[in-house]
C-alpha positions in Angstrom: 0.1 0.4 -0.1 3.2 2.0 1.1 4.3 2.2 -3.1 0.6 2.8 -4.4 0.4 5.2 -1.8 4.1 6.8 -2.9 2.8 6.8 -6.9 0.1 8.8 -5.5 2.2 11.6 -4.0 4.4 11.9 -7.6 2.2 12.5 -9.7 0.3 15.4 -6.5 4.6 16.1 -7.1 4.1 16.8 -10.3 0.8 18.7 -10.3 2.2 21.8 -7.7 4.1 24.3 -9.9 -0.1 24.2 -10.5 -1.6 24.1 -7.5 1.1 26.3 -6.0 0.5 29.2 -8.6 -3.3 28.2 -8.1 -3.6 29.5 -4.1 -1.1 32.0 -5.0 -3.3 33.4 -7.0 -5.2 33.1 -4.3 -3.8 34.4 -1.2 -3.0 31.2 0.3 0.7 30.5 0.0 3.6 32.9 1.2 5.2 34.8 -2.4 8.9 34.1 -0.7 8.2 30.5 1.7 6.0 28.6 -0.7 9.7 26.5 -1.8 9.7 24.9 1.7 7.3 22.6 1.4 9.6 21.9 -1.8 12.7 21.4 0.9 14.7 23.9 0.3 14.6 24.7 4.4 15.7 27.4 6.6 19.2 27.7 7.5 19.4 25.8 10.7 22.5 25.8 13.9 21.8 23.8 17.2 23.2 22.1 19.8 20.8 19.6 21.9 17.8 18.4 21.8 15.1 20.3 19.2 11.7 19.1 19.9 9.9 19.6 16.3 5.3 20.6 16.4 3.1 20.0 13.2 -0.4 21.1 13.3 -2.2 21.4 10.4 -3.2 24.5 10.4 -4.8 27.6 13.6 -6.2 25.3 15.9 -4.5 23.2 16.4 -1.3 25.3 17.0 -3.5 27.4 18.9 -3.9 24.3 20.8 -0.4 23.7 22.1 0.8 27.3 22.9 0.1 26.6 26.5 2.9 23.7 26.1 5.7 26.2 24.0 5.7 28.8 27.3 6.1 25.0 29.7 9.2 23.7 26.8 10.4 27.0 26.1 11.6 27.7 29.9 13.5 24.5 29.7 17.1 23.6 29.7 17.4 20.1 28.0 15.1 21.6 25.2 16.9 24.4 22.4 14.5 25.1 19.9 11.1 24.3 19.4 10.5 23.4 15.3 6.8 24.0 14.2 5.8 23.2 10.8 2.1 24.3 9.7 0.1 23.9 6.5 -1.5 26.8 6.0 -0.9 30.7 5.6 -3.4 31.7 8.5 -1.6 29.4 10.9 2.6 31.5 10.1 0.1 34.7 10.8 -0.1 33.4 14.6 3.1 31.1 15.2 4.7 35.4 14.6 2.9 36.6 16.7 4.4 33.8 20.0 7.2 35.2 20.8 9.2 32.9 22.2 13.0 32.8 21.5 13.1 28.9 20.9 10.8 28.4 18.4 10.9 28.2 14.0 8.5 27.6 11.9 8.7 26.1 9.2 5.6 25.2 6.0 5.3 21.1 6.8 7.4 19.5 3.7 5.2 17.8 0.7 4.8 14.0 1.8 7.4 12.8 -1.2 9.3 10.1 0.4 12.5 12.1 -1.1 11.6 14.9 0.1 11.1 14.1 3.4 14.2 12.2 3.7 16.0 15.8 3.3 14.0 17.1 6.1 15.0 15.3 8.6 17.6 14.9 7.8 18.2 18.9 7.8 16.4 19.3 11.1 17.5 15.8 13.0 14.5 16.4 15.6 14.7 14.7 19.0 10.9 13.6 18.9 8.4 14.4 16.4 4.5 15.4 17.9 1.5 15.5 16.0 -1.1 17.5 16.3 -4.8 16.6 16.5 -4.7 14.0 12.7 -1.9 14.5 11.7 -1.1 11.0 9.9 1.4 11.3 7.1 2.8 8.2 5.4 6.2 8.8 4.3 7.2 11.0 6.9 6.3 8.1 9.5 7.8 5.7 8.0 11.2 8.0 8.0 10.8 8.5 11.7 10.5 5.8 12.4 13.8 4.1 10.6 16.1 6.5 12.1 14.2 6.2 15.8 12.7 9.6 16.3 10.3 9.0 18.2 6.2 10.1 17.0 3.9 11.1 19.4 0.0 11.9 18.0 -0.9 15.4 20.3 -3.7 16.0 21.3 -5.1 13.1 18.9 -8.8 13.3 17.5 -10.2 10.7 14.5 -13.8 11.4 13.9 -16.1 8.4 13.1 -15.9 9.5 9.4 -11.7 8.8 9.1 -11.6 6.0 11.3 -14.2 4.4 8.6 -11.7 5.6 6.3 -8.8 3.6 7.0 -10.3 0.6 8.9 -10.6 0.0 4.9 -6.8 -0.6 4.5 -7.0 -2.2 7.8 -3.2 -3.6 7.0 -2.0 0.1 6.1 -3.4 1.4 9.1 -1.6 -1.3 11.0 1.7 -0.7 9.7 0.9 2.9 10.0 0.3 3.8 13.6 1.7 0.8 15.3 5.0 3.4 14.2 3.5 5.9 16.7 4.8 5.3 20.2 2.6 7.6 21.8 -1.2 8.3 21.8 -2.2 10.6 23.7 -6.3 11.1 23.1 -8.5 14.4 22.6 -11.5 12.8 23.8 -12.1 8.8 25.2 -13.7 8.5 21.0 -10.1 8.1 19.9 -8.6 5.9 21.9 -10.9 3.7 21.4 -10.5 4.3 17.4 -6.6 4.4 17.6 -6.4 0.6 19.3 -8.4 -0.5 16.0 -6.6 1.3 14.0 -3.4 -1.0 15.3 -1.8 2.1 17.8 0.0 1.4 21.6 0.1 3.2 23.8 -2.5 5.2 23.7 -3.6 7.2 26.8 -6.3 9.7 27.4 -5.9 13.3 30.7 -8.4 15.2 27.8 -8.8 17.9 26.3 -5.4 19.9 25.3 -8.2 22.7 24.7 -8.8 23.7 28.6 -5.6 25.3 29.2 -4.9 28.6 29.1 -2.0 30.2 27.5 0.5 32.6 29.7 0.5 35.0 27.6 -2.1 36.2 26.1 -2.6 39.6 24.7 -6.0 41.9 23.9 -5.4 43.2 20.9 -8.4 45.7 20.1 -8.0 49.0 20.1 -9.9 51.9 23.0 -12.5 53.2 19.7 -13.6 50.1 19.5 -14.0 48.9 22.9 -15.8 52.3 23.2 -18.7 51.7 20.6 -18.6 47.9 21.6 -19.8 48.6 24.6 -21.7 51.5 23.8 -24.2 48.9 22.2 -26.3 45.7 22.8 -24.2 43.3 21.2 -23.2 39.3 20.6 -21.0 37.7 18.9 -21.2 35.1 16.1 -17.6 33.7 15.8 -16.1 30.7 13.1 -18.5 31.2 11.3 -19.2 28.5 7.6 -20.5 29.4 4.6 -24.3 30.1 5.0 -24.8 30.2 8.8 -23.8 33.8 8.1 -27.7 34.6 6.6 -28.5 33.2 9.9 -27.6 35.3 11.5 -28.0 37.8 10.1 -32.2 37.0 10.1 -31.6 36.6 13.9 -30.0 39.2 14.3 -33.2 41.3 11.7 -35.7 40.4 14.6 -33.8 41.8 17.6 -33.1 44.8 16.3 -37.0 44.8 16.8 -36.9 45.2 20.1 -33.3 46.0 21.1 -32.6 49.5 18.1 -28.5 49.9 19.2 -27.7 45.7 19.2 -24.4 45.1 17.3 -23.9 41.4 15.9 -19.9 40.6 15.6 -19.2 38.4 12.7 -15.8 37.1 13.1 -15.9 34.1 9.9 -13.4 30.8 9.8 -12.0 31.6 6.9 -11.4 35.8 6.5 -10.3 35.1 2.7 -14.5 35.3 2.7 -14.8 39.1 3.5 -16.2 40.3 0.3 -18.3 37.6 -0.4 -20.2 38.2 3.6 -20.1 41.8 3.2 -22.2 40.9 -0.4 -24.7 39.0 1.5 -24.9 40.9 4.6 -25.1 44.3 2.6 -28.1 42.8 0.1 -30.0 41.9 3.2 -30.4 45.1 3.8 -27.9 45.9 6.6 -25.6 48.0 6.8 -21.7 46.6 7.5 -18.2 47.3 9.1 -14.9 46.3 8.1 -12.7 45.3 11.9 -10.1 48.7 10.9 -8.8 49.7 13.7 -8.2 53.7 12.4 -11.6 53.7 10.1 -14.6 56.1 11.6 -17.0 53.5 12.9 -21.2 54.1 11.3 -23.0 54.3 15.0 -26.3 52.8 12.2 -24.0 49.4 12.1 -25.3 47.0 11.8 -22.7 43.8 11.4 -19.0 44.6 12.4 -17.3 42.3 10.3 -13.6 40.9 11.4 -11.6 40.5 8.4 -8.0 39.8 11.1 -7.0 37.2 12.3 -6.2 36.2 15.7 -8.8 38.7 17.7 -11.5 36.6 18.8 -9.5 36.2 22.2 -9.5 40.9 22.1 -13.8 40.4 21.0 -14.1 38.0 23.5 -13.0 39.6 27.0 -16.1 43.0 25.5 -18.6 40.9 24.3 -20.1 38.1 26.9 -23.0 36.1 24.9 -21.0 33.7 21.5 -22.0 31.4 19.5 -20.0 28.8 17.9 -20.3 28.2 14.1 -19.6 25.0 12.5 -22.7 24.1 14.5 -25.7 24.4 12.0 -24.0 23.0 8.8 -22.7 19.2 8.9 -18.6 20.5 9.7 -19.0 19.3 13.5 -18.1 22.9 15.0 -14.9 24.5 17.1 -13.9 24.4 20.3 -15.2 26.9 22.8 -13.5 26.4 25.3 -11.2 29.4 24.5 -14.6 31.8 24.9 -15.5 29.7 28.3 -12.7 30.6 29.1 -13.7 35.1 29.1 -16.7 34.3 30.7 -18.9 34.7 27.7 -21.8 32.4 27.3 -22.3 29.8 24.2 -24.2 29.3 21.6 -24.8 26.3 19.2 -26.3 24.6 16.5 -27.0 20.4 16.6 -23.4 19.5 14.9 -20.4 19.8 17.8 -19.4 16.1 16.6 -15.6 17.4 17.3 -16.3 18.9 20.3 -19.9 16.2 22.2 -17.8 15.9 24.9 -17.0 19.7 25.8 -20.1 20.9 24.9 -21.9 18.0 27.2 -19.8 19.2 29.4 -20.5 23.0 29.0 -24.7 21.7 28.5 -24.3 20.4 33.2 -22.5 23.8 33.2 -25.5 25.7 31.7 -22.8 27.7 29.7 -23.6 26.4 26.1 -27.2 26.2 24.8 -28.0 24.1 21.9 -30.4 26.6 19.1 -32.0 25.3 15.3 -34.2 27.9 14.6 -34.2 31.9 13.5 -36.6 32.3 16.2 -35.8 30.2 19.5 -31.8 31.8 18.7 -34.0 35.3 19.2 -35.6 34.0 21.9 -32.9 33.1 24.1 -30.1 35.3 23.7 -33.1 38.2 24.9 -32.0 36.7 28.0 -29.4 36.0 27.6 -29.0 40.0 27.4 -30.2 40.5 30.8 -28.5 37.8 32.3 -25.3 38.2 34.3 -22.5 37.3 33.7 -20.4 33.6 34.7 -17.6 34.5 36.5 -16.6 30.9 38.4 -16.4 29.0 35.7 -13.1 30.3 34.0 -12.0 28.8 37.0 -12.8 25.8 36.8 -11.7 25.6 33.8 -8.5 27.1 33.8 -7.8 24.3 37.1 -9.3 21.4 34.5 -7.2 22.6 31.8 -3.4 22.9 34.1 -4.0 19.6 34.8 -3.8 18.1 31.4 -1.3 20.1 30.5 1.1 18.9 33.5 0.2 15.3 32.0 0.4 15.8 28.9 4.4 17.4 29.5 5.2 14.6 32.4 4.9 11.6 29.3 7.0 13.9 26.2 9.9 14.5 29.0 9.4 10.4 29.7 10.4 9.9 25.6 12.5 12.5 25.3 14.9 11.1 29.2 14.1 7.4 27.6 15.8 8.0 23.3 18.6 10.4 25.4 22.2 9.1 23.8 
């Protein structure tokens, strides 16, 4: 099976110049750095241990920031390499001011390029966040006796169904993983069936919190939002913005000062969203700190990365997107840590255990239609902000983080040479 996979990857490699050109035109690739994906790596000279984390995009990276902050303080670690696939993640990573961190775009999983990557960086350990499984990379890491860890591992039922169709190939790959640290109980069951051996479940790393979270929002915007009846729709996907607009229009009948803040999951959709909302008769303001905000604004559309925490700090009622469509939902814990009440649709399979926990604590509300959502928000607008949950979430998060770091340190010590 690995033979056929390599043929497939080689075909992708042949087509990759056209794919990269298309992505450059769409502004989804870095003009100066995309070549890193083809084996042109940054210069690197460092003695000591290099710990390597790979996460596909923004969400995976954000879940490990608290861990990076802890490892930064370790005298045993000289460098922390972070690889990712997307331009958006590289922009978020660049804002983290940790001296040991270096970012590199993840290479195409071609056998030759992968070997070159490993020889260049020489990681002491390779940690793949969430559901990142790369056959050529795993095979070559195993050959070089570099321990592989699945960090905050998440295997969905859909993903499991695909892998189990190739049972022998799955067992061949997953057996090479030295340690699986799962984000939920369902994943631990799936991993065992797929051939992984050393499986542990401490909880989702997304419960943990960064020690250096910064609020990046200008005083003018804070003042404007604070003077309005406001709610936020975060990580929204296509079709969900229209739903949010309908809720806004219904609530506007009662709350003349209503302001809805929308933070789309993919900001490259910003113009499409603005046009859609404008066509529905709503006045839209794009997030521009230096631009005066029209007092008649209905929708405040956030069009830049890394701003969600800033808006959660001043808005206490938040809808989490990807849940009204068949996507599986988005992580609500970041909003909860800022004492926000959570609204979400019925499709939250990606974070089912977290939403069940929040529901038991009366922090989350499941929504289905415009009328019901409007009625829930009316109640929430008059509800006092909960503050006790933040402390509980942080306690859970620190405990999970501590156990994960302990396991990583065990592997690093075991593989000293």
